[in-house]
C-alpha positions in Angstrom: 91.4 -113.2 -15.5 90.9 -109.2 -14.8 93.3 -107.9 -12.1 93.5 -105.0 -9.9 96.8 -105.3 -8.1 95.2 -105.3 -4.7 96.2 -108.0 -2.3 93.7 -110.5 -0.9 94.0 -109.2 2.5 92.0 -106.1 1.7 89.1 -108.6 0.2 89.3 -110.2 3.5 88.7 -106.9 5.3 85.7 -106.2 3.1 87.4 -103.5 0.9 86.8 -103.6 -2.7 83.8 -105.9 -2.8 82.6 -106.5 -6.2 79.6 -104.6 -7.4 79.7 -105.1 -11.1 79.2 -107.8 -13.4 81.7 -106.9 -15.9 83.9 -104.3 -14.6 87.6 -103.4 -15.5 90.3 -106.0 -14.0 91.9 -105.4 -10.9 95.4 -106.1 -10.9 96.1 -108.9 -8.5 99.6 -107.4 -7.9 103.2 -109.1 -8.6 106.2 -108.3 -10.9 106.2 -110.6 -13.6 109.5 -111.1 -15.3 111.6 -109.1 -13.2 114.3 -109.4 -10.9 115.5 -108.8 -7.3 117.0 -105.3 -6.7 118.0 -102.9 -3.7 116.2 -100.5 -2.1 119.1 -98.5 -2.6 118.2 -98.4 -6.3 114.8 -97.7 -5.8 114.6 -95.4 -2.6 111.3 -93.9 -3.1 109.6 -97.2 -3.1 107.4 -98.1 0.1 105.5 -101.2 1.2 102.0 -99.9 2.1 101.1 -102.3 4.9 97.4 -102.8 6.1 96.8 -104.3 9.7 100.6 -105.3 9.5 100.6 -106.9 6.3 101.8 -105.7 2.9 99.0 -105.2 0.5 99.9 -102.4 -1.9 102.9 -100.3 -2.8 103.5 -96.6 -2.6 106.0 -94.0 -3.4 107.7 -91.0 -1.2 106.9 -87.6 -2.7 108.3 -85.4 0.3 109.1 -85.9 3.7 105.3 -86.1 4.8 103.4 -87.2 2.0 103.1 -90.7 0.1 101.1 -91.6 -3.3 99.4 -94.4 -3.8 96.5 -96.3 -6.1 93.1 -95.1 -5.3 91.8 -98.5 -4.8 94.7 -99.2 -2.2 93.0 -96.7 -0.2 89.4 -97.0 -0.9 87.4 -98.1 2.3 90.8 -98.0 4.3 90.9 -97.3 8.0 93.4 -94.7 8.6 94.5 -96.5 11.8 95.4 -99.7 10.3 97.5 -98.0 7.5 101.5 -97.5 7.7 104.4 -97.5 5.4 107.4 -99.5 5.3 110.5 -97.3 4.1 114.1 -98.2 3.7 113.8 -101.9 3.0 114.5 -104.1 0.3 112.5 -107.0 2.4 109.3 -106.8 2.7 107.7 -106.9 6.3 111.0 -106.6 8.1 113.5 -103.9 8.3 113.6 -100.0 7.5 111.3 -97.7 9.1 107.7 -97.6 9.8 105.6 -94.5 9.1 101.8 -94.8 10.1 99.0 -92.9 8.3 97.6 -89.8 9.8 95.4 -88.8 6.7 93.9 -90.7 3.6 93.0 -88.6 0.7 91.1 -90.2 -1.9 90.7 -88.6 -5.2 87.0 -87.5 -5.1 86.4 -88.5 -8.8 87.8 -92.3 -8.3 85.3 -94.3 -9.6 85.2 -98.2 -8.2 83.7 -99.7 -11.3 86.0 -98.1 -14.0 89.0 -97.6 -11.9 89.2 -94.2 -13.1 91.3 -91.4 -11.3 92.8 -94.1 -9.3 95.2 -91.9 -7.4 95.2 -91.2 -3.3 97.7 -89.4 -1.0 98.7 -90.2 2.5 100.4 -88.0 4.9 102.3 -89.7 7.5 102.6 -89.3 11.2 106.5 -90.0 11.3 108.4 -88.0 8.7 110.6 -89.8 6.4 114.4 -89.3 7.1 116.2 -88.7 4.0 119.5 -91.1 3.2 120.9 -93.7 0.9 117.6 -95.9 1.2 115.1 -93.2 1.4 114.3 -90.7 -1.1 111.5 -89.1 -3.0 110.5 -89.2 -6.3 109.4 -86.6 -8.6 106.1 -86.2 -10.2 106.0 -86.5 -14.0 104.6 -83.0 -15.6 104.2 -84.4 -18.9 102.9 -87.8 -20.2 105.9 -90.2 -21.7 105.6 -90.9 -25.5 105.3 -94.5 -26.4 108.1 -96.6 -26.4 110.0 -94.7 -23.3 111.6 -97.2 -21.3 110.0 -97.4 -17.8 110.4 -99.4 -14.6 108.2 -100.9 -12.4 108.9 -102.2 -8.9 107.2 -104.2 -5.9 106.6 -106.9 -3.9 103.9 -108.6 -5.6 103.2 -112.2 -6.6 105.7 -113.5 -9.3 103.0 -115.1 -11.3 99.2 -114.9 -12.0 96.7 -116.2 -9.3 99.7 -116.5 -6.7 99.2 -116.1 -3.1 102.8 -116.0 -2.2 104.8 -112.7 -2.2 108.5 -112.8 -2.5 110.3 -111.3 0.1 112.8 -109.3 -1.9 111.9 -106.1 -3.9 111.5 -106.8 -7.5 111.4 -104.8 -10.7 111.3 -105.1 -14.3 112.0 -103.0 -17.6 108.6 -102.3 -19.6 108.0 -99.9 -22.4 105.4 -97.3 -22.6 102.3 -98.3 -24.9 100.5 -96.0 -27.5 97.2 -95.1 -26.7 95.7 -96.6 -29.8 97.3 -100.0 -29.1 95.9 -100.0 -25.5 92.7 -98.8 -26.1 92.2 -101.7 -28.7 93.6 -104.1 -26.1 90.9 -103.0 -23.9 88.2 -102.2 -26.4 86.1 -104.8 -24.3 86.4 -102.7 -21.1 85.6 -99.3 -23.5 89.5 -98.7 -23.6 91.3 -96.4 -21.4 90.9 -92.7 -20.2 93.0 -89.8 -20.0 93.8 -90.8 -16.3 95.4 -94.1 -17.7 98.6 -94.8 -19.3 100.0 -98.2 -20.7 103.0 -100.4 -20.3 104.4 -103.8 -21.3 106.7 -105.5 -23.6 105.7 -107.3 -27.1 105.0 -110.5 -26.7 104.3 -110.3 -22.7 105.9 -111.9 -20.3 107.0 -108.6 -18.3 104.5 -106.8 -16.2 103.3 -105.8 -12.3 100.8 -107.9 -10.7 99.0 -109.1 -7.2 100.3 -106.9 -4.4 102.1 -104.3 -6.5 99.0 -102.0 -6.7 99.8 -98.4 -6.1 103.4 -99.0 -6.7 105.7 -96.6 -8.8 106.4 -96.8 -12.8 109.3 -94.6 -13.2 110.9 -93.1 -16.6 113.6 -90.6 -16.8 113.7 -90.2 -13.1 110.4 -89.2 -12.5 107.2 -90.9 -11.4 104.9 -91.3 -14.6 102.5 -94.0 -13.5 101.0 -95.9 -10.6 100.3 -99.3 -10.8 96.4 -99.7 -11.5 94.6 -102.7 -13.0 95.0 -105.0 -16.3 94.0 -108.3 -17.8 96.1 -111.0 -16.3 99.6 -110.6 -15.5 102.3 -110.7 -18.2 99.5 -111.3 -20.9 100.9 -110.7 -24.5 97.9 -108.9 -25.9 97.3 -106.9 -22.7 99.6 -104.3 -21.3 99.4 -103.3 -17.8 97.6 -100.1 -16.9 98.8 -97.6 -14.7 97.3 -94.1 -13.5 98.6 -91.1 -15.6 100.6 -89.1 -13.0 101.2 -86.0 -15.4 97.2 -86.1 -15.9 96.6 -86.6 -12.3 99.4 -84.2 -10.8 97.0 -81.2 -9.8 95.2 -83.7 -7.5 98.3 -84.4 -5.7 99.7 -80.6 -5.6 96.1 -79.5 -4.4 96.0 -82.3 -1.7 99.7 -81.9 -0.5 101.2 -78.9 -1.8 103.9 -81.1 -3.7 104.6 -79.7 -7.1 
């Protein structure tokens, strides 16, 4: 099953309705093969809530700005969007930050999930502390084999509608472009705006509810959970928005360098 890590509540709101017979798979959003973690170790992690329910992940990049996946914002009404910061637990604790502005990359393509990135300005600024910190944007694409970590509150198995309460994280490796292109040849491979991560044999991945969340390597945000075939499938690494390639959009929209 193709996945775009967007949770079912968005579909119920009419966001991201299917318009293509064969489109790239949306991640259905979960961390697979991970372990429970605490927000102190992932202080940039946000829960993106729509109408009061968690639907995606996001990352703090400044006191006023957040970065997430474009497909998490596409069709969304700003008045229903808020971000929960500083909590290891989904839907409780921490601080709430309503969205004041949503900016979807103008080149975002619903069919191909290309340019899958968006930023949001919050009306209540983040106050930095042990549990709330920004993450820097990668300036260069990490090479294949680089160890990375992805986190979120997505489901723990493919096709599940049950989200964990505790934040989860899992370590994965950056996968070479040639391997990822071959894996997704049926979908015309990946573009320069995408990078892939996974492990040999599968079993570790992002999934439903993790869309928009962070993939971090060497202390920088290198990817944003975007799409993939299933979750943790041996022959299909997860596909992420390539932050280094898309950094100019973020900087132009937010001023964050």
